[in-house]
N, C-alpha and C positions, 0 to 999 in steps of 0.2 A: 752288139757291143756299144756301149753308150759313148756319146761324144765327150771328149775331155772338157770341152768348154762349158758343158752343162753344170759342172761342179761350181763354177764361178757364180752362177745365177741362183744357186740353192739357198733358201732363206734359213737363217739360224733358228733353233728352237726357242731361244729366250727373247726373241724380238717382241712377240706379242704378250709376254708375261709381265706381270707387275713387278716393280723393283722390290727387293727384300727390305724388311724393316731396318732402318738406320743406314740405308745405302746412300752414299754421297758420290755423285758422279765425279770422276777424275781424281778420286782420292789416291789411287795407286800411283799416279804421276805427279803427286804433290799439290793438286788443286783441292784445297779444303772446302771452298764454297762458304756458304753462310747458312745459318739456321734462324728461323723466325719463331715467334711465339706460337703460331698456329701449328708448327711442326712438333713442338714438344709439349703443348698443352699448358694449362695454368701452373704457375709456380707453387710448388708444395715442398715441405720438408720431407726428409727421408723417414722421419718417425711419425708423420701424419697418418691418420686413418684413411685408408683408400676409399674412394667412392667410385660409383659406376657411371658418373656423368661423362668421363673422358676415358673410355676403355682403349686398350691398345689395339691398333689396327690389325685386323685378322687377314690372314691370307685366304684368298678365295680358292675354293676347291673346284677343280675341274673334273666334273663327273664324267666327262667324255674321255678323259685321258685314262688309258689302261696301264700306263707305265707306273711302276712303284718308285716313290722317292726314297732312295737309299742314303740320303744325306745324314751325317751324324746328328745334326740338329733336330732331325725328325725321328730320332730313336727314343723309345721309351722302354724301361726295364721290364715292364709287365706286358705291354702290347707289342713291343718290337717296333718295326718300321711301319709307319702310316696306318696305325690302328690295328684292327683284328687281322689275323692271318687267314681267316676263313671268310672274309667279307664277300668273296666272289662265289661262294658255294650257295646252294639253295637253302632258303629259310623255311624249315619245316615246322610242324606242330610241336615236335619235341624241343626244338630250339626256342619256340615261343614260351612253352611251359617252363623251361630252364631259366629263361630271362625273367619270367614272372616270379619264380622262386627267388632268384638273386635280387630282384628289385624289392621283394618283400623283406628279405634279410637286410638289405641296405637300409630300407625304410625303418625297420625295427632297430637297427644299430644307431641310426641317426636320431630316433626318438629317445634312446637311452642317453645320448650325449647332448640332446637338445637343451635341457635345462641348464646343464653345466656350461654349455657353449654360450647360451644367452646371458647367463650370469656373468661370465667372463667378459662378454662384449659390453654389458652395461657398466661393469667396473672400469673397463678401458675408456669408455666414453666419458664416464664421470671423472676419471683421472685426467683425461684430455681437457675437459672443461675447466677443471681446477688449475691445471698448468697453463692453460691459454684462455683466461677469462676475457670477456668482452671489455672494451674500453669503458662502457657505461658501468659495468660491475666493478671495475678496478677503482673508479673514482666515486662510487656511491657513498662510501663511508666518509670520504673527505668532504663531499657536498653536504652531508648531514652535519658534519662538525662546523660548517660555516655559521650555523645558528649560535654557536658558543663564542664566536669572535666578537670582542668588544669594539666600541667605536674607535678608541685610541689605537688598538692593534690594527684596525682596518686602515686608518689614516697613515699609519707608519709603514705600510707596504710600499716599497719603492716603485717608481714608474718604470714601465717596460721600455727599454731603449730600442733604438732602430738597429736591427741586426743586418741591414743590407749593406752591401759594399758601396764604395764611393761613387762608382759609375751609376749604380742604381739610384742612389740618393740624389745625384746631381741632375737627374732627368726632370725637366720642368714641363708641366702640362701647359696647354694653351690657355693664355689669360683671356678671360671673357669679362669685359667691363659692362655692367648693367647700364641701360639707357636711362638717363634722368627722366623724372616725371614731367618736367617742364618741356623737354623735347617732344615727348609724346603728346603733351597737351597742345603744343604749338603746331604740330603737324597733323593733329587729328582731324581738323576741319579743312586743312589745305589740300588734302588728298581727295576731298569730295568734289564731284562734278555735278553742276546744276544745268538743266536745259531750259528752265522757266524761271522768270523773275517773280518774286512774291509781291503783293500789293505795296508793302512798305518801301521796297526798293524802287518800285515804279513811281511812288509819290515823291520820295526824297532824293531819288537818283543815286542812292548809295553813299551820300555824304553824311548821313546821320545814322549812327548805330542804334537800333531800337533798344529800349530798356528791357533788361531780361525779365521774362515772364509775361510781357504784354501780349505775346502771340499765343499764349495758352491761358487756360482758366486759372492756374496757380499764379501767385504773385512772385515767388522766388523759386523757380525751377533751377536746380544747381547745374552749373556749367560743367564741361568736360574737365577743365583744369581742377575745379573744386573736388570732383569725384576722385580723380587720381590722387590728389593730395591726401584725402581722407583714407583711401585704401592703403597708401604708404604708411600713414601714421598708425592705422590699425595693425598693419603687418609688424611694424616695429614694436608696438605695445605688446602684441601677442608673443613676439620673440623674446622680449625682456621678461615677461612673466614666466615663460618656459625656462629660460636661462636661470632665473632666480630660483626656480623650483629645484633644478638639478645641480646648481652650483654648490661648491664647497665653501663654507664661510670661513674656514681656517686657512687653507693654502691657496684657494682660488685657482687651482690648476686642474682639478678633476671635474668631471661633469656628472658624477654619480653621488647621490645622497646616501651615505653609508647606512644610516639608521633605517631609512626607507627601504633600501635594497635588502638589508638583512631581514627586515620584517617581511618583505615579499618572499624571500627565500624560505623563511620559517613557515609561511602560509602555504607555499608550494610543496614543501617536503612533507610527506606523511609521517605521523608520529609512530606508525608501526614499522618496525625494522625487519620483519620477517619476509618470507617469500610472497610476492604478489600473486603468484599462481595458486599458492595455498589459500590465500584469502578468497580468490575467485571460486575455487572449489568449495570452500566453506559457504560462500554466498549461495551457490547453486544448491548445495545439499540442504541448507537450512530453508531456503525458499521452497524446495520440494517437500520438506517436512511440513512446513506451514500450510502449503496448499493441500497436501494429502490429508493432514489431520489438524485443522485450524483450532481445535479445542485442546490442543496439547500445550500447556503453559511453558514447559522447558524450552520448546522450540522458539517461542517469542522472546524469552529471556536471553537465550543464547544468541539470537539474531541481534538483539539490541546491544549486547555486550561486545559482539564482533564489530559492530559499527563504532562503538565507543573506543575500542582498542585501536582501530584504524584512524581515529581522529574525527570521525563524522558524528558529532554529538547530536546535532539536530535530526539526522536520519535515525539515530538510535531512539530519540524521543518519539519520533513519528511511529516507528515500528512498535515500541512498547505500548503506545496509546492504542494502536490497532489491536494489540494483544489484549488490552483491558476490555475492549469492545467484544472481542471474540471469546474471552475467558473471564467473564465478570465475577465468577465465584472462586477465582484463584487468588489466594492470599499472596503468594510469591510475586505474581505479575504486578499487582498493585504496589507492593513494597518496592519493586524494582523501578516502577514508573515514578514513584515519589522520590526515589534516590536520584534519578536522572534529571528531574525537573528542578529549576531554581526555586527560591523561597516561596513566594506567593503561589506560583503554579503548583508546587509540591503540596501546599496546604489544600488547594482545590482538588488535586488528585486524591489525596488521602481522605478528604471529605466524601467524595464519590465512593471510595473504597469502603468507608464506614457505613454508607447507605446500603451497599450491596452485601457487605459481610459484617453485620453488627455484632456477631459473636466471636470475632477474631481479636485475640489479645494483642498480637503483634501490631496490628493496624492501629489500635488505640494507643499503644505505647509509642508508636512512631508519630502519631498525631500529637501526643504530648511533647515529644522531643522537638517537634518543629516549632512549637510555641516558645517565645522568648521571655515572656512575663510569667511570674509564678502564679499569678491569679488565673491566667488563661490555662496554665497547666492543670491547676486544681479543677477548673471547670470541665476540662476534657476528661480527666480521670474520673470525676464523679459521674459524668455522663456515661462513661464506659462501665462503671460499676452498676449503673441502672440496668444495663443490658447483660452484664456478666458478673453477677454478685458473688460467684464462687471461685473467682480467679485470685489465687494467692499473690501472683505477680503484680496485679493491679492494686490490690490492697497495700502491698509493701511500697509500691511507688507512690501511692497517695499518702501513706503515713509519713514517708520521708519528707514530704513537703510541708507537713503541719508542725505547729509548736507542740510542746509536751501535753498541754491540756486537750487540745483538739485531737492529738494523736491517740490519747487514751480513749476518747469517745469513739474514734474510728476503729481502734483495735477491739473495743468491746463489741462493736457491730461485726467486725471481721471474723472473730472467733465463733460468732453465731452462724455466719454464712459458710465459714470454712473450719468446721470443728476438728478436722484431722490435720491441720497445719501446726506443726510443732513450733515453727519460727514465730508465728503470730501469738501463740500462747505464751511463749517465753518473753517476747517483746512486751506483752501486756503485763506480765508479772514484774518485769523490771521497772515499769512505770508506776506500779502500785506500791502502797505501803506494805509493812510486814504482814499484818493480818489479812489484808485483801490479796496479797501475793500468795499466801498459803492457800487461800480459797481458790484462787485462779489455778494454781498448780494442782490442787486436788481435782478440780474439774477437768484439767488437761489429762491427768492420769486416768480418769474415768473414760474420757473420749479416746485416748490413745494409750492403751495399756501395754503396748509393745515397744515403746521408745525409752531408751535409757537416759537421754539428755534431760528429760523432765525430772527424773529422780536425782540426777547430779545437781541440777539447778536448785532443787529443794534442799539438798545438803549444803550447798553454798549459802543459801538464804539463812539456814539455821546457824551456820558458822559466822556469817556476817553480823548476826544479832546475838553473838556470844552464847549460843546454845549448842556448845560443842558436843555435849553428851548425846545429842540426838543424831549427830552426823553418822556415827557407826551404825546406829539402828536403821537409819534411812537407807544407807548403802546396802546393808544386809537384806532389808526388806525388798530393795530393788532387784537384787539378784534372784531372790526367791520368787518374786512376782513375775519377772521375765521368764524364768524357767517354767512357771505354771502356765504361762501363755505361749509355750513352745518356742521361745526365743533362744537361739544359741548364744552362749556367753563367749564372746571372742576375747580371749585374754590380752592379746596384743593391742586390740582397739581400746580396751579399758585402761591399759597402761598409758596409751597416748592421751586418753582423757584425763588421767591423773597428771600427766605432764602439763596439759593445758590448765588444769586447776592450779598447779604450782605457779604458772606464769600469771594467773589471775590473783595470786596471793591467797589462795584458799588452801593453806597447808594441811589443815585437819582433814578436809575432804580428800586431798591427794593421798594422805597416809591411810585413810579409811579404805579408799579404793584399792590401794596396794595390798593391804592386809586381807581384804575380802577375796580378791581375784587372783592373787599371786600363785596359789596352789591349784587353780582350776585346770584340769586336763593334763596333768603332769604325772608320770609314773614316779613311784617312791625312789627308785634308784637314780633317776635323772634330776631330782629336785636340786641338789647342791650345784651341779654344773649349770643347769638352766638359770637358776637364780643369780649366779655370779655373772653370767652373760647378760642377763637383764640389767643388773646393776651397772655394768660397764657401758651398755648401750645408752642407758639413761644419763650417765655421766657425760657421755659423748654429746648428748643433746642438751647439755647444761641443765638437766633436770636433777639437781643435786638432792633435793628433798625426796624425790622418788627413789634414788639410789640409797639414800640413808634409810628410808623405810624398808627397802628390800633387804639390806644388810641386817637391820634390826629384826625383821621377821625370820631371816635365815638363822641368826644367832639364837633366837628363841626356840627354834626347832632343833638346831645342832649346837648346843652351848659349849661343847668340848672340842669343836673342830678348830684346830690351830690355824689352818689356812684361811678360814673365813675371818677369824679375828685379825690376822695380819693384813688381809686385803681391806677390811674395814678401817684398820688403823692408818694404813697408807692413804685411804680415801679421805679420812679426816685431816690427815697431815697436809694433803694437797688442796682440799676444798673446804675444810672446816676451820674452826678456831682452835686455839691452844686449849681452852677449857674443855671443849667437846672431845678433843683428842685424849686429854688426861683422864676424863671420866670414862671414856671407852677403854683405855688401857688399864684402869683400876679394875673394871669388871673383867677384862681379858685375863689378867694375871690371877684373878681369883678362880677362874674356870680352867686356865691352862698355866699352872705355876712352873711347868718345866719348859715353857717356851722362852728361851733366853732373849730372843729378839724383842719380845714384848716388854721385858724388864728394861732392856737397853734403850728402847724408844721412850719409855717413861722417864728414865733417868736423863736422857739427852734433852727431852722437852723441858724438864725442870732446870737443867744446866743452862740451856739457851735463854730461859726466863731469869737467869742469874739467881736462881734459888738453889745454891750449892748444898746446903744441909738437907733439903728435900731429896736431891739427887743421891746424896750419900745414904739416906735412909732407904730409898728404893733399892739401891745396890746391896745394902745390908740384908734386906728381905730377899733379894735375889740370891745372895750367898746361902741363906738358910734353905731356900728351895733347890738350889743347884750348887752344892758345896765345892765341887771340883770342876767348875766350868771355866775353861780358858777365856772365853769371850768376856765373862763377867769380871774376872780378875784383871784382864787388860783394860776393860772399860773403867774400872775403879782406879787403875794406875793413871790412865789418861786424864781422868777427872782431876786427880790430885796434881799431876804435872802441869796441866793447863792453868790451874789456879795457883801455881808457884809453890805448891806444897811438895817440895822435892824429897824431904826426909820421909814423909808419909808414903810417897810413891816408892821409895827404896824399901821401906818396911813391907809394903804390900807385895813387891816383886820378890823379896826374899822369902816371904811366907808362901807365895805362889810357887817358887822353885822347890820348896819343901813339900807342899801339899799337892800341887798339880804341875809337876815338871814337864814342860813341853819345849820344843824348839823355838816356838814364837815367844814364849815367856823368857827364854834365855836371850833371844835376840833383843827384846825390849829392855832387858836388864843391861845388856852391853850398850845399847844405844843411849839409855839414860845416863850411865856413867860417862860415856863419851861426850854427850851434850853438856854435862856438868864439868867437863875438862879433867876428869879423873881417869887419865889414860891408862895408868898402871892397873887400876882395878878392872878397867874394861878389857885389857889384854889378858888378865888372869881369868876373867869370865869367858873370854874367847877360847883360851886353851882348854878350859873345862867343857865348853860347848862343842867344839869340833871333835873332842873325844867322845862325847855322849851322842852327838848328832852329826856324824861325818858327811851324811848325804844332804845336809841342809845348806844350800849354796850361799844364802845370804850371810851366814857366819864367816865363810871363807872370803866373801867380798868385803865385809867389814874389816876383817883382819888385814887384808891387803891395803885397804884404804887408810887404815890407821898407821901402818908401816910407811906408806907414802907420805902421810902427813908429818911423820917424824923424820922423814928424809932418808930412810933406809930402804932404798929401792931393791936391793938384793933380797931382803927379807920379804918385801912385797911380791917380787917375782916368784919367790919360793912358795909363798902362800897361794898365789894364783895357780901355780903348777900343781900343788897338792890338791887344791880344790877341783881343778879340771880332771884329775885322776879319779876323784870320787863322784864328781857331778859333771860329766862330759856333755850333758844336754842343757846346761845352764847358759843361755845366750848372753846375759849381762856379764857373766864371768869371763867368757871369751873376749868380749869387747873391752873389758877393763884390762885384761892381759895385753891385748894388742895396743891399747892406748899407752900403757906403760912403756912398751918398747918404742912407740912413736915419740914419747917425751924424751927418751934418752938418745934419740936420733937414729935408732936402729930400725929404719923403715923396711928393710928386707925381711927382718925377723917378724915384724908386725904383719907384713903380707903373708908370711908363712903361717902365722897363727890363725889368721882369718881363713886362709885356704884350708887349714886343718879343721877349723870350725865348720866350714861348708861341707866337708866330707863327713863330719860327725852328725851334723844337723842339716839334712837336705831340705832344699826349698824354703830357706829361712830368709825372708826379705830384710830383716833387721841386720843380719850379718853382711848381706850384699850392700846395703845402704852404708854401713860403716866403712866397708872397703872403698866405696865410691867417694865418700867424704874425706877419707884419709888421703886419697890421691889428690883431691881438690886442695886440701890443706897443704900438701907438699908441692902444689903448683903444677902437677902433671895432668893438665886438662884432657889431653888426648887419651891417656890411660884411663882417666875417670870415665870418659864417654864410652870407651870400649868395654870397661867393666860394667857400666850401667846397661849397655846393650845385652851383655851376657846375663845380667841379673834379670832383665825383663823377659828374656827367653826362658829362664828357669822359673820365674814367678810372674807370669803374664797378667795376673789379676791382683797384684799387690798395689794398694792405694798409695803407700808411702814412696814406692819406686816411681810410680807415674807422676806423683806430685813433684818429686825431685827432677824428673825428666823434663817437666815443663820449663823450669828455669835453667836447665842445662842447655836449652836451645837458644839460638839467636832470637832477638826480638821479633822479627817478621814471622818466624815459624812457631812462636809460642801459642798463638791462637789455634792453629791447626792441631798442635800437640794436645792442647787442652780439650779439644773436641774428641780426639781419640781416647783421652783418659776418661772422659765422662761416659763414652760408649762402653768402655771396659768396666769402670768402677763408678756407676752412676750415683750411688748413695754412700760412697766412702768419704768420711769427714776430712781426710788429708787432701783428697782431690778437690773437694769443695773449698777447702781453705786455700789451696793453690790457685783456684779459679778466682776466688775473692781477691787475692793479692794481685793477680794478673789484671783484673779490672781496675784495681787501685793504681797500679803503675801506668795504666792507660788514661788516668784522670777521669774515669767514669765512676763518679762517686756514688750515684744512686744505685747503679748495678752492684758495685762493690758492697754497699751496705746491705742490699737484699741478699747477696750470697753469704755474707758474714752471718746474718740472721739464720739463714738456712743451715749453715754449718753448726752453730751452737744449738740449734733445735734438734738436729739429728744426733749429735754427740756432745751433750753438755759437760762431759767429763774430760774433754780435751782442753787442757790449759793453754796450749799454744793458740788456739782459736780465740779464746778470750783476750789473750795478750795482744794479738794483732788487731783485733776489733777495737780494743781500748786505745791502742796507738792511733788507729784510724780516726776515732772520735776526738782524740786530742788535737788532731790536725784539721779535721773537717766537720766536727760536731760542736755541740754546746756543752757547758758544764753540767747542765741538767741531764743531758743524755749520758755523759760520762758517769755521773753518780747513779743513774738508773742501771747502767750496765754493771757497775761495781756491785750494786746490791744484788742483781741477778747472779753474778759470779759467786758471791758469798753463799747464796742459797744453793747453788749447784755444787760447790766444793769440788772443783776439778782436781784430779790426782795424776793425770797422764799428760804426755807431751814431752818431747825431748828437751825443749828449751825450758818448759815449766819445771820439769823434774830436776834439772840442773840447779835450780834455785830452791825449790821446796825441799829437796833432800840434802841440800848443803847443810852441814852440821852447824854452820854459823847462823843460819836462819831458822833454827828449829823453834824459836818462840814466835816467829812472825805468822800472823794470821793471813787469810786469803785477801782481805782488803789492803794489806800492806804489800803482799807479794805481787799483786796484779800490776801496780804502777812500776815496780822494780823490774819485772820481766818485760813490760811494754817498753821500757826505756832502752832495752838492749836489742830489740828485734830490728831487722832491716826492712825498710818499707819501699825503697827505691832501688830495685835491682836492675 
């Protein structure tokens, strides 16, 4: 039995063990202790990438201990407690083989993920470097920008104040007063100790001071006082010079010369802003290439350009000159060396290059460019032609420097040396007279039988000398000769040549080319469409004579095609003269007498020229060719009414109602009587018309408007109701009915009519817009905005709704709304007009003018755009601009636009022309909304 006292002396098991990680002695009884930097390692953020320089302390394993540690901290889900469960068992060959298999599997799996893991690690490191750059990298761009700081900006930088507190600033260092030079001179000899008297002292007993210099071979050996004084003066002088160099002449407070400092910064900063490491790699790579293959010219050129990019111009010159020595037969190396060298040095380099490469055209051209005097340039080029007589480029450069006489001599020699150069032959032909030019071109055709430009130049020559009958023969012979020499006739290229001839005022040559090649390579069934496309493309290139020639040839092949005649007529109307248009129309109606539009265009042309009898005769001929044509009847009526021949217009309409009764003829009859204030006759005609043509909405509209004019609103309402029963899809009729109810103050019924209209005609933006504006006129802005929102949901791509929505918004939101409108309706004229007005309200006149022009270009028939633009020019333009716009508006003859139609269709303004309507409409538009 053991003695009880032995338990007291038994040592605990943990006495000799190391303390666990993070253990603080006395923590359980409240003693927290302290922690030093050596305990926790270097300070790092939680997101920093871990590194292995400060690993966590590991617990030493006690191999001698057989007891298993069953602490929860030592538990692993896979291995359990303290590693493997079978670590104490014997390690046999099967275990070794299994471990090898597992290791191979682990290694294989690790290789699969290795690339992905390394890529992710590189990305994390790169991201870490971007988020935490070095101080030097953060301020590199700012240092580089110091070169752009001006002297005034530098001097305006405030001085840095003293940021220390008062106690720190009040500390005074020990004052050290320098010893005067006189003190040092006085005591310099007093501190010496002499043991022997010199002979002078022995003779005079010290009562007479010897004259300085008698004791030495020199007469004036400077004393100690004199040396010290000179040293002080030199020191002060040197200090003054340094202070003057670094002092600021403006404020006197800084010790830095701004200009010199910035210059030093500019010289220190490299001009290359890329990565320095990349430059070093490029240096090593190019150096390796040069050493491996010194005869490789691109390596020397790349090395020189690398030095040039990094700002080391002299190093670049040195490298490229070594390259010239290593590659003396490389043209590019010599040219690069000449480029890098300054003036005279470049000339010396290019001279050496010409010795090594006398057959290089580029080197001789470069040598000519380096010369500043014309005489020297000529000398260089003539020397070059001695070595390379067959160079076209050198001949052209030499000819350009000569006067016409000497140029002719050079060109004569050049075509002998370069007989296959078309440019030299043509240049010589231009300098020669007519007879010699023909000879030159004939020789050129003999030497170069496959070039078309020589034939075209020959045709131009004949045309320029009034020999037009030869032009067609030359072009025809050209095509035949080229085909005989196996040259493909490229139709598009020949048409481009014809356009160039037109620009050179060679019209006959242009027309001859078109007539000869227009039918080449086209199938018979594709001729008409192809020729019309060619005519349009030539007109787009402003080659109007080419287009005219194409139309003429097409009409000669298809003389009875109405479509071609109409397109040719419109072309002459837009790009030709009145005489050419009338001549074309005369031929057109002879071939197509049933084409009403051609007769009408001819009559209108005569009418615009104020030749009314000729217009009447054309319409009379049109009646004979088209006896029952509604268009010709109405055109004759319009001609008479526009010229105040009202009775003749009545007779024509009466005759038309008998011979060619139509709804439009009836409407024009009613309108004429209404315009002449013969309301009774107009009402009778309306009664007859609505019975004969009950589904023609304009008759019902006119009947309601006449009743409104007479003040009988009940009859007007009845007319609109009857019309809506017959024509329930007529949008203007619904709007007129709603406006009638609005005028009498019955807003509820007006809303009901418009609601009924939206049910009859779905997705109609005009009806929605009328509902919105009706609410605006009634002062119900909130209802108007909600109605507009519904309208835009129903018609999201309606330009008139988007245009109205822009100005329904408050001023700050209009710009955003306009951007949305342009995204939805980019080419809608109403949206473009709204944007133009928006720029106008913002006082951005140039932008407003640009957008007004864009609007009338996209839709010239929109009268509102013309009216707003004219109002804009009245306020911000000149009278000349106003007249020009009015002239353009008269040519366009606009017919649409809500504001415009309210004036143009008003019965009181029926005799007003466009030039009178435009100022009237412009006077009523609102410009500052």
